[in-house]
PLY file of the C-alpha trace (Angstrom):
ply
format ascii 1.0
element vertex 205
property float x
property float y
property float z
element edge 204
property int vertex1
property int vertex2
end_header
-19.64 39.33 31.04
-21.26 36.19 29.61
-17.88 34.80 28.51
-16.38 35.50 31.93
-19.24 33.67 33.63
-18.91 30.70 31.28
-15.16 30.56 31.91
-15.71 30.64 35.67
-18.26 27.83 35.42
-15.72 25.83 33.39
-13.05 26.29 36.09
-15.49 25.32 38.85
-16.55 22.25 36.86
-12.93 21.15 36.41
-12.17 21.61 40.11
-15.30 19.71 41.20
-14.93 16.86 38.68
-12.86 14.63 41.03
-15.47 15.07 43.78
-18.19 13.99 41.34
-16.13 10.87 40.59
-15.73 10.26 44.32
-19.47 10.52 44.94
-20.25 8.23 42.01
-17.87 5.59 43.38
-18.68 6.12 47.05
-17.48 3.39 49.41
-18.24 4.33 53.01
-15.99 1.72 54.61
-12.89 2.72 52.62
-13.41 6.48 52.74
-13.79 6.56 56.53
-10.18 5.38 56.82
-8.95 8.10 54.44
-10.96 11.08 55.70
-7.81 13.09 56.52
-6.56 12.79 52.93
-9.93 13.85 51.55
-10.11 16.90 53.83
-6.58 17.99 52.90
-7.34 17.68 49.19
-10.57 19.64 49.68
-8.65 22.46 51.37
-6.07 22.40 48.57
-8.84 22.61 45.97
-10.34 25.66 47.71
-6.94 27.33 48.00
-5.99 26.77 44.35
-9.38 28.02 43.19
-9.61 31.21 45.23
-5.94 32.30 45.13
-5.79 32.44 41.28
-9.23 34.10 41.30
-7.89 36.85 43.57
-4.79 37.20 41.37
-6.97 37.61 38.28
-9.02 40.27 40.06
-5.85 42.17 41.02
-4.69 42.10 37.40
-8.09 43.34 36.24
-7.45 46.59 38.14
-4.19 47.37 36.30
-3.73 49.61 33.23
-2.79 46.66 30.98
-5.67 44.54 32.32
-6.88 43.19 28.96
-3.46 41.74 28.15
-2.98 40.29 31.64
-6.43 38.72 31.93
-5.90 36.65 28.77
-2.73 35.21 30.27
-4.37 34.76 33.68
-7.17 32.65 32.25
-4.75 30.29 30.54
-2.83 29.85 33.78
-5.99 29.24 35.80
-7.09 26.63 33.27
-3.70 24.86 33.53
-3.67 24.97 37.34
-7.26 23.74 37.62
-6.66 20.89 35.17
-3.50 19.89 37.04
-5.31 19.91 40.38
-8.22 17.95 38.92
-5.89 15.31 37.46
-4.24 14.90 40.86
-7.68 14.57 42.42
-8.70 11.76 40.06
-5.44 9.91 40.73
-5.74 10.42 44.48
-9.37 9.32 44.69
-8.75 6.33 42.44
-5.92 5.26 44.74
-8.14 5.70 47.82
-11.09 3.80 46.35
-9.05 0.90 44.97
-6.57 0.41 47.79
-7.64 -3.00 49.04
-5.26 -3.00 52.01
-6.52 0.28 53.37
-3.03 1.75 53.77
-2.34 5.46 53.74
-1.03 7.01 50.54
2.78 7.22 50.75
3.87 10.81 51.62
6.47 10.76 48.84
3.61 10.82 46.31
2.65 14.18 47.78
6.26 15.24 47.26
6.11 14.20 43.61
2.88 16.16 43.12
4.27 19.31 44.75
7.53 19.02 42.81
5.69 18.73 39.50
3.62 21.77 40.47
6.81 23.76 41.10
8.25 22.57 37.79
5.14 23.64 35.86
4.93 26.98 37.71
8.58 27.79 37.07
8.20 26.86 33.41
5.44 29.36 32.66
6.39 32.03 35.21
9.50 33.05 33.29
7.26 33.96 30.31
4.81 36.09 32.29
4.73 39.85 32.11
6.32 41.10 35.37
3.26 43.20 36.21
1.07 40.08 36.40
-0.01 39.00 39.88
0.85 35.44 38.82
4.47 36.57 38.54
4.32 37.36 42.26
4.99 41.08 41.76
3.13 44.28 42.49
-0.01 42.65 43.94
-1.33 45.67 45.80
-0.36 48.68 43.68
-1.33 49.76 40.18
1.98 51.52 39.50
4.72 49.36 38.09
8.43 49.60 37.35
9.56 46.58 35.35
13.23 46.86 36.26
12.40 46.40 39.97
10.69 43.06 39.38
12.15 41.31 36.34
15.27 40.00 38.09
13.35 38.64 41.10
10.79 37.00 38.82
13.48 35.21 36.83
15.15 34.01 40.03
11.87 32.60 41.36
11.07 30.95 38.02
14.48 29.24 37.92
14.16 28.24 41.60
10.75 26.61 41.03
11.87 24.94 37.78
15.04 23.30 39.11
13.63 22.45 42.55
10.68 20.86 40.74
12.95 18.66 38.63
15.23 17.72 41.54
12.29 17.13 43.87
10.52 14.82 41.44
13.67 12.69 41.01
14.29 12.71 44.78
10.82 11.52 45.78
10.68 8.89 43.05
14.06 7.44 44.04
14.09 7.66 47.85
11.53 5.83 49.99
13.07 6.16 53.48
10.56 8.05 55.64
13.05 10.44 57.28
14.49 11.55 53.93
11.00 11.98 52.52
10.02 14.13 55.53
13.04 16.41 55.06
12.28 16.61 51.35
8.70 17.70 52.06
9.94 20.34 54.50
12.28 21.74 51.84
9.59 21.75 49.14
7.20 23.40 51.60
9.77 26.10 52.35
10.20 26.87 48.65
6.43 27.15 48.17
6.21 29.26 51.35
8.79 31.64 49.90
7.08 31.72 46.52
3.65 32.59 47.94
3.70 33.84 51.54
7.04 35.69 51.73
6.48 37.45 48.42
2.92 38.31 49.48
4.28 39.98 52.63
6.89 41.83 50.57
4.21 43.12 48.20
2.05 44.33 51.08
5.03 46.12 52.63
6.07 47.77 49.35
2.54 49.03 48.70
2.51 51.15 51.87
0 1
1 2
2 3
3 4
4 5
5 6
6 7
7 8
8 9
9 10
10 11
11 12
12 13
13 14
14 15
15 16
16 17
17 18
18 19
19 20
20 21
21 22
22 23
23 24
24 25
25 26
26 27
27 28
28 29
29 30
30 31
31 32
32 33
33 34
34 35
35 36
36 37
37 38
38 39
39 40
40 41
41 42
42 43
43 44
44 45
45 46
46 47
47 48
48 49
49 50
50 51
51 52
52 53
53 54
54 55
55 56
56 57
57 58
58 59
59 60
60 61
61 62
62 63
63 64
64 65
65 66
66 67
67 68
68 69
69 70
70 71
71 72
72 73
73 74
74 75
75 76
76 77
77 78
78 79
79 80
80 81
81 82
82 83
83 84
84 85
85 86
86 87
87 88
88 89
89 90
90 91
91 92
92 93
93 94
94 95
95 96
96 97
97 98
98 99
99 100
100 101
101 102
102 103
103 104
104 105
105 106
106 107
107 108
108 109
109 110
110 111
111 112
112 113
113 114
114 115
115 116
116 117
117 118
118 119
119 120
120 121
121 122
122 123
123 124
124 125
125 126
126 127
127 128
128 129
129 130
130 131
131 132
132 133
133 134
134 135
135 136
136 137
137 138
138 139
139 140
140 141
141 142
142 143
143 144
144 145
145 146
146 147
147 148
148 149
149 150
150 151
151 152
152 153
153 154
154 155
155 156
156 157
157 158
158 159
159 160
160 161
161 162
162 163
163 164
164 165
165 166
166 167
167 168
168 169
169 170
170 171
171 172
172 173
173 174
174 175
175 176
176 177
177 178
178 179
179 180
180 181
181 182
182 183
183 184
184 185
185 186
186 187
187 188
188 189
189 190
190 191
191 192
192 193
193 194
194 195
195 196
196 197
197 198
198 199
199 200
200 201
201 202
202 203
203 204
């Protein structure tokens, strides 16, 4: 119990570290112009803290919980560190942007693409019964053959879309192309999280 609490405090500290940096470097005039960006990052931080926490809880209710929890903690640490690094970069950009311009949307595309790349890279090595694999979220029973193929497909999809998306957003700067790229990346993430969540709910009934 003590180790679990210490780990949770570590994750919370990592997630909140960029906000501590922001407060320490507070510039009211600059931040007022970037309030939308700050709110969006805050919502993203909440989402990527609570979603993995729920996934870890779901895994803790399964027969092979001890094995899954060890893997879950490593993934949560990686996700939190990734999100925190993005937060430091984002807030540094906001605080040191002398012209007061908005952050180019293609940078968001690069960040999302790298997230897909990292997710696809470790997802292929997860046990299929793990909630982080996107399978079997709402039932304790598990048949590996029903999930392994779908998990591998999703892992490959995230991996290659992440690589292609990163190259696309770094190379192209035209706003219309960037917008279509963001829509495509958003659709892939929507499939990876929302569609598979709905499928898991349906299959549990």
